[in-house]
Phi, psi and omega in degrees: 000151179242153181298134180298340186258305186257356178068008174287174177304129184278141178278333173222207184286349187237313194236156169282178185302315182289320179285331176297317179296317175301317182296313175305315177300315177304314181293311180296326183275343180302312179307316179296314176297321178298315181289323186280327187235001181051052182257146175281165177299317178295313178297326178297310179302316178297321180291323174300315183296331182266348186284117184295340181270357179282144178286158181295320181298313179301320182289328179292314176296323177296322179294317179296314180299320178294319182291335178282340178274343181281000000 
Protein backbone atom coordinates (compact mmCIF):
# COMPACT_ATOMS: atom_id res chain seq x y z
CA UNK A 1 0.00 0.00 0.00
CA UNK A 2 1.01 3.59 -0.55
CA UNK A 3 0.59 6.71 1.56
CA UNK A 4 -2.50 8.75 0.60
CA UNK A 5 -0.39 11.90 0.59
CA UNK A 6 3.12 11.25 -0.67
CA UNK A 7 2.68 7.82 -2.31
CA UNK A 8 5.64 6.34 -0.37
CA UNK A 9 5.28 2.92 1.20
CA UNK A 10 2.48 3.07 3.76
CA UNK A 11 3.13 2.13 7.36
CA UNK A 12 -0.57 1.22 7.71
CA UNK A 13 -3.63 1.41 5.47
CA UNK A 14 -3.40 5.19 4.98
CA UNK A 15 -0.07 6.84 5.71
CA UNK A 16 3.69 6.46 5.57
CA UNK A 17 5.65 6.60 8.81
CA UNK A 18 6.03 10.41 8.84
CA UNK A 19 2.44 11.19 7.91
CA UNK A 20 1.19 8.61 10.43
CA UNK A 21 3.17 10.34 13.19
CA UNK A 22 1.66 13.68 12.15
CA UNK A 23 -1.80 12.07 12.17
CA UNK A 24 -1.25 10.67 15.67
CA UNK A 25 -0.10 14.07 16.92
CA UNK A 26 -3.14 15.81 15.42
CA UNK A 27 -5.50 13.29 17.01
CA UNK A 28 -3.80 13.45 20.42
CA UNK A 29 -3.64 17.24 20.51
CA UNK A 30 -7.24 17.85 19.44
CA UNK A 31 -8.67 17.13 22.90
CA UNK A 32 -6.34 19.71 24.45
CA UNK A 33 -7.33 22.33 21.86
CA UNK A 34 -11.01 21.46 22.24
CA UNK A 35 -10.92 21.93 26.02
CA UNK A 36 -8.86 25.11 25.88
CA UNK A 37 -10.57 26.87 22.98
CA UNK A 38 -13.92 25.09 22.56
CA UNK A 39 -13.02 24.48 18.92
CA UNK A 40 -14.67 22.04 16.50
CA UNK A 41 -12.74 19.35 14.62
CA UNK A 42 -13.03 21.27 11.35
CA UNK A 43 -11.92 24.57 12.91
CA UNK A 44 -9.00 22.79 14.57
CA UNK A 45 -7.85 21.38 11.23
CA UNK A 46 -8.25 24.75 9.50
CA UNK A 47 -6.22 26.41 12.25
CA UNK A 48 -3.45 23.84 11.90
CA UNK A 49 -3.33 24.43 8.15
CA UNK A 50 -2.92 28.20 8.66
CA UNK A 51 -0.45 27.96 11.56
CA UNK A 52 3.06 28.98 10.42
CA UNK A 53 4.55 26.95 13.29
CA UNK A 54 2.82 23.70 12.28
CA UNK A 55 4.92 21.23 10.34
CA UNK A 56 4.39 20.49 6.68
CA UNK A 57 3.39 16.88 7.37
CA UNK A 58 0.80 17.99 9.92
CA UNK A 59 -0.63 20.47 7.45
CA UNK A 60 -0.80 17.82 4.73
CA UNK A 61 -2.61 15.39 7.01
CA UNK A 62 -4.95 18.14 8.25
CA UNK A 63 -5.86 18.93 4.65
CA UNK A 64 -6.71 15.28 3.93
CA UNK A 65 -8.73 14.93 7.14
CA UNK A 66 -10.60 18.13 6.39
CA UNK A 67 -11.47 16.95 2.89
CA UNK A 68 -12.79 13.69 4.38
CA UNK A 69 -15.14 15.57 6.72
CA UNK A 70 -16.69 17.65 3.95
